[in-house]
C-alpha positions as a Python dict, from the first residue, in 0.01 Angstrom:
ca = {
    (1, 'M'): (0, 0, 0),
    (2, 'S'): (117, -329, 116),
    (3, 'E'): (167, -425, 527),
    (4, 'D'): (514, -473, 554),
    (5, 'S'): (569, -112, 382),
    (6, 'Q'): (380, 50, 709),
    (7, 'R'): (583, -161, 932),
    (8, 'N'): (924, 21, 822),
    (9, 'F'): (943, 337, 1034),
    (10, 'R'): (1099, 280, 1379),
    (11, 'S'): (1413, 88, 1480),
    (12, 'V'): (1538, 324, 1750),
    (13, 'Y'): (1500, 62, 1974),
    (14, 'Y'): (1718, -150, 1797),
    (15, 'E'): (1967, 73, 1766),
    (16, 'K'): (1977, 140, 2146),
    (17, 'V'): (2026, -238, 2230),
    (18, 'G'): (2306, -257, 1937),
    (19, 'F'): (2111, -501, 1708),
    (20, 'R'): (2221, -335, 1396),
    (21, 'G'): (2121, -635, 1152),
    (22, 'V'): (1782, -731, 1281),
    (23, 'E'): (1484, -703, 1116),
    (24, 'E'): (1339, -302, 1157),
    (25, 'K'): (1000, -283, 997),
    (26, 'K'): (771, -177, 1273),
    (27, 'S'): (364, -53, 1278),
    (28, 'L'): (261, 258, 1251),
    (29, 'E'): (89, 151, 1561),
    (30, 'I'): (399, 61, 1750),
    (31, 'L'): (544, 436, 1587),
    (32, 'L'): (206, 583, 1765),
    (33, 'K'): (209, 360, 2135),
    (34, 'D'): (599, 472, 2120),
    (35, 'D'): (530, 796, 1973),
    (36, 'R'): (871, 981, 2010),
    (37, 'L'): (642, 1249, 1752),
    (38, 'G'): (438, 1370, 2074),
    (39, 'I'): (115, 1278, 1861),
    (40, 'L'): (-69, 1134, 2218),
    (41, 'P'): (55, 1098, 2608),
    (42, 'P'): (235, 882, 2821),
    (43, 'H'): (-71, 692, 2966),
    (44, 'H'): (-196, 461, 2689),
    (45, 'E'): (-585, 421, 2844),
    (46, 'S'): (-590, 842, 2814),
    (47, 'H'): (-523, 703, 2370),
    (48, 'A'): (-863, 670, 2286),
    (49, 'L'): (-996, 1020, 2462),
    (50, 'V'): (-725, 1179, 2265),
    (51, 'M'): (-758, 1036, 1930),
    (52, 'M'): (-1132, 1120, 1973),
    (53, 'Y'): (-1002, 1494, 2017),
    (54, 'H'): (-818, 1495, 1711),
    (55, 'K'): (-1051, 1342, 1531),
    (56, 'D'): (-1322, 1608, 1701),
    (57, 'Q'): (-1031, 1888, 1605),
    (58, 'Y'): (-940, 1750, 1275),
    (59, 'S'): (-1315, 1767, 1159),
    (60, 'D'): (-1358, 2136, 1278),
    (61, 'I'): (-1075, 2263, 1156),
    (62, 'F'): (-1170, 2075, 792),
    (63, 'H'): (-1550, 2295, 843),
    (64, 'A'): (-1347, 2630, 953),
    (65, 'L'): (-1169, 2581, 672),
    (66, 'K'): (-1450, 2488, 429),
    (67, 'V'): (-1742, 2832, 576),
    (68, 'V'): (-1385, 3116, 461),
    (69, 'R'): (-1397, 2890, 145),
    (70, 'F'): (-1026, 2788, 128),
    (71, 'I'): (-1122, 2438, 103),
    (72, 'S'): (-1382, 2242, -62),
    (73, 'E'): (-1456, 1846, -162),
    (74, 'A'): (-1208, 1833, -428),
    (75, 'T'): (-935, 1992, -253),
    (76, 'P'): (-662, 1738, -318),
    (77, 'Q'): (-552, 1643, 18),
    (78, 'V'): (-208, 1729, 55),
    (79, 'E'): (-363, 2102, 95),
    (80, 'V'): (-623, 2055, 279),
    (81, 'Y'): (-320, 1897, 527),
    (82, 'L'): (-172, 2273, 413),
    (83, 'R'): (-402, 2488, 499),
    (84, 'M'): (-503, 2308, 836),
    (85, 'Y'): (-191, 2366, 953),
    (86, 'Q'): (-132, 2756, 817),
    (87, 'L'): (-450, 2801, 1030),
    (88, 'E'): (-343, 2619, 1357),
    (89, 'S'): (-66, 2843, 1293),
    (90, 'G'): (-211, 3145, 1240),
    (91, 'K'): (-60, 3228, 908),
    (92, 'L'): (-329, 3138, 702),
    (93, 'P'): (-320, 3350, 426),
    (94, 'R'): (-589, 3614, 310),
    (95, 'S'): (-664, 3388, -9),
    (96, 'P'): (-597, 3091, -127),
    (97, 'S'): (-503, 3239, -416),
    (98, 'F'): (-167, 3387, -282),
    (99, 'P'): (123, 3233, -375),
    (100, 'L'): (271, 3011, -143),
    (101, 'E'): (570, 3045, 99),
    (102, 'P'): (934, 2818, 66),
    (103, 'E'): (767, 2703, 424),
    (104, 'D'): (491, 2593, 243),
    (105, 'E'): (624, 2385, -73),
    (106, 'V'): (867, 2221, 213),
    (107, 'F'): (472, 2177, 434),
    (108, 'L'): (321, 2043, 95),
    (109, 'A'): (671, 1788, -31),
    (110, 'I'): (690, 1616, 351),
    (111, 'A'): (262, 1575, 302),
    (112, 'K'): (331, 1403, 30),
    (113, 'A'): (528, 1183, 140),
    (114, 'M'): (396, 1100, 430),
    (115, 'E'): (31, 1056, 264),
    (116, 'E'): (143, 759, 88),
    (117, 'M'): (251, 565, 448),
    (118, 'V'): (-15, 660, 650),
    (119, 'E'): (-390, 579, 512),
    (120, 'D'): (-574, 755, 770),
    (121, 'N'): (-635, 1137, 657),
    (122, 'V'): (-646, 1207, 1079),
    (123, 'D'): (-346, 1016, 1158),
    (124, 'C'): (-210, 1134, 865),
    (125, 'Y'): (-233, 1543, 937),
    (126, 'W'): (-110, 1504, 1327),
    (127, 'I'): (234, 1276, 1228),
    (128, 'I'): (302, 1564, 962),
    (129, 'R'): (243, 1909, 1173),
    (130, 'S'): (407, 1681, 1482),
    (131, 'F'): (722, 1633, 1221),
    (132, 'V'): (714, 1954, 1060),
    (133, 'N'): (698, 2147, 1403),
    (134, 'Q'): (988, 1879, 1524),
    (135, 'L'): (1194, 1987, 1217),
    (136, 'K'): (1131, 2389, 1313),
    (137, 'T'): (1226, 2333, 1677),
    (138, 'K'): (1427, 2057, 1802),
    (139, 'Y'): (1601, 2060, 1470),
    (140, 'R'): (1593, 2458, 1392),
    (141, 'D'): (1929, 2522, 1540),
    (142, 'S'): (2100, 2169, 1340),
    (143, 'L'): (1949, 2224, 997),
    (144, 'P'): (2103, 2520, 860),
    (145, 'Q'): (2464, 2315, 986),
    (146, 'L'): (2372, 2054, 812),
    (147, 'P'): (2573, 2182, 419),
    (148, 'K'): (2902, 2232, 596),
    (149, 'A'): (2838, 1893, 815),
    (150, 'F'): (2826, 1703, 448),
    (151, 'E'): (3149, 1892, 285),
    (152, 'Q'): (3340, 1756, 603),
    (153, 'Y'): (3164, 1372, 582),
    (154, 'L'): (3218, 1336, 188),
    (155, 'N'): (3544, 1509, 250),
    (156, 'L'): (3675, 1245, 457),
    (157, 'E'): (3530, 986, 213),
    (158, 'D'): (3619, 1113, -85),
    (159, 'G'): (3830, 1427, -60),
    (160, 'R'): (3900, 1351, -470),
    (161, 'L'): (3532, 1395, -544),
    (162, 'L'): (3479, 1687, -344),
    (163, 'N'): (3768, 1895, -495),
    (164, 'H'): (3582, 1794, -815),
    (165, 'L'): (3225, 1966, -670),
    (166, 'K'): (3478, 2286, -582),
    (167, 'T'): (3613, 2240, -893),
    (168, 'C'): (3327, 2347, -1134),
    (169, 'S'): (3153, 2551, -809),
    (170, 'A'): (2872, 2300, -737),
    (171, 'V'): (2939, 2273, -365),
    (172, 'S'): (2729, 2552, -302),
    (173, 'K'): (2444, 2457, -517),
    (174, 'L'): (2414, 2189, -446),
    (175, 'P'): (2014, 2066, -406),
    (176, 'Y'): (2016, 2124, 12),
    (177, 'D'): (1720, 2207, 49),
    (178, 'L'): (1556, 1864, -148),
    (179, 'W'): (1790, 1702, 98),
    (180, 'F'): (1810, 1856, 480),
    (181, 'K'): (1460, 2125, 417),
    (182, 'T'): (1231, 1795, 342),
    (183, 'C'): (1438, 1539, 449),
    (184, 'F'): (1455, 1403, 55),
    (185, 'A'): (1077, 1418, 70),
    (186, 'G'): (1075, 1418, -301),
    (187, 'C'): (1413, 1239, -369),
    (188, 'L'): (1342, 910, -216),
    (189, 'P'): (1097, 620, -251),
    (190, 'E'): (827, 563, -17),
    (191, 'S'): (993, 270, 128),
    (192, 'S'): (1375, 420, 185),
    (193, 'L'): (1234, 771, 301),
    (194, 'Q'): (1096, 590, 642),
    (195, 'R'): (1449, 432, 735),
    (196, 'V'): (1565, 739, 689),
    (197, 'W'): (1216, 939, 854),
    (198, 'D'): (1271, 629, 1143),
    (199, 'K'): (1561, 821, 1199),
    (200, 'V'): (1458, 1165, 1274),
    (201, 'V'): (1187, 1117, 1392),
    (202, 'S'): (1409, 910, 1688),
    (203, 'G'): (1654, 1221, 1718),
    (204, 'S'): (1946, 1239, 1504),
    (205, 'C'): (1912, 1491, 1142),
    (206, 'K'): (2280, 1410, 1143),
    (207, 'I'): (2143, 1061, 915),
    (208, 'L'): (2050, 1359, 716),
    (209, 'V'): (2402, 1416, 595),
    (210, 'F'): (2479, 1049, 537),
    (211, 'V'): (2244, 982, 301),
    (212, 'A'): (2350, 1333, 98),
    (213, 'V'): (2712, 1172, 103),
    (214, 'E'): (2616, 805, 17),
    (215, 'I'): (2414, 983, -287),
    (216, 'L'): (2753, 1143, -384),
    (217, 'L'): (2948, 856, -350),
    (218, 'T'): (2667, 574, -507),
    (219, 'F'): (2673, 776, -824),
    (220, 'K'): (3061, 889, -818),
    (221, 'M'): (3114, 860, -1161),
    (222, 'K'): (2797, 996, -1326),
    (223, 'V'): (2925, 1314, -1105),
    (224, 'M'): (3300, 1356, -1212),
    (225, 'A'): (3147, 1352, -1552),
    (226, 'L'): (2955, 1638, -1507),
    (227, 'N'): (3199, 1937, -1546),
    (228, 'S'): (2925, 2253, -1432),
    (229, 'A'): (2727, 2296, -1092),
    (230, 'E'): (2409, 2350, -1345),
    (231, 'K'): (2447, 1943, -1500),
    (232, 'I'): (2542, 1799, -1115),
    (233, 'T'): (2276, 1944, -958),
    (234, 'K'): (1987, 1837, -1174),
    (235, 'F'): (2122, 1526, -1169),
    (236, 'L'): (2108, 1535, -787),
    (237, 'E'): (1786, 1623, -809),
    (238, 'N'): (1674, 1331, -1031),
    (239, 'I'): (1839, 1106, -866),
    (240, 'P'): (1784, 667, -1031),
    (241, 'Q'): (1533, 551, -792),
    (242, 'D'): (1608, 171, -815),
    (243, 'S'): (1977, 268, -632),
    (244, 'S'): (1736, 387, -305),
    (245, 'D'): (1768, 136, -56),
    (246, 'A'): (2099, 53, -95),
    (247, 'I'): (2202, 448, -73),
    (248, 'V'): (2008, 377, 254),
    (249, 'S'): (2135, 112, 424),
    (250, 'K'): (2497, 225, 349),
    (251, 'A'): (2421, 587, 451),
    (252, 'I'): (2289, 408, 836),
    (253, 'D'): (2653, 210, 818),
    (254, 'L'): (2830, 588, 751),
    (255, 'W'): (2633, 695, 1032),
    (256, 'H'): (2726, 424, 1254),
    (257, 'K'): (3085, 438, 1106),
    (258, 'H'): (3153, 827, 1215),
    (259, 'C'): (2896, 828, 1464),
    (260, 'G'): (2908, 579, 1680),
    (261, 'T'): (2558, 421, 1777),
    (262, 'P'): (2339, 753, 1811),
    (263, 'V'): (2041, 759, 1915),
    (264, 'H'): (1986, 1106, 1972),
    (265, 'S'): (2280, 1269, 1793),
    (266, 'A'): (2089, 1607, 1651),
}
């Protein structure tokens, strides 16, 4: 992973002071120091101790899972993260062969994306853990409202496009889980996804709505040419990747257009 791609995860302070055109890229180290995810304590002198604690806890959980034969050295790293999270949250199934729950699939999607952004396994697990917990706690009530907000803002931007979706009975069948539950993990490439997650970490999950709206606006001609909900959904689940950076930039512009300069708007 290039140094530039690592430094693209935080822009909240530029947003606070209104410098939207300034280079947004921030290092993972700054993310951890500013620590919107609650991974580290506010006193920087305590960070080394806490990082050591995180490393020790990671090792203890990893060892425990090996003892009960839930993981081995050959287990994919994202599955290791899942089993660790399940054990910590008291939701480890009786057998690793049990089928995954929907929330486990969401965790894995986020973990796969985060794995591409963070090289150190210990750091990666703690960031995934905190990110998922943020979705489950801070955004627990907001996330279910996002499909309705999506419909509202799409209507404002392009009512004809929304009417086409309604005519095809596609509105209720759009890939909302992919968009909103996994925060576009598995939909957008890493470089674009970091910019979206930056806003989520900063305190606003509404950015997800505007990314979804911009996807529809960007591929309007393609969507308008499709005449069934199934075809529309299938296309939106696998959008071309080469337009992702432009989509996210325009989505951020839409976010500012409709919400001003929100920093903590859920």
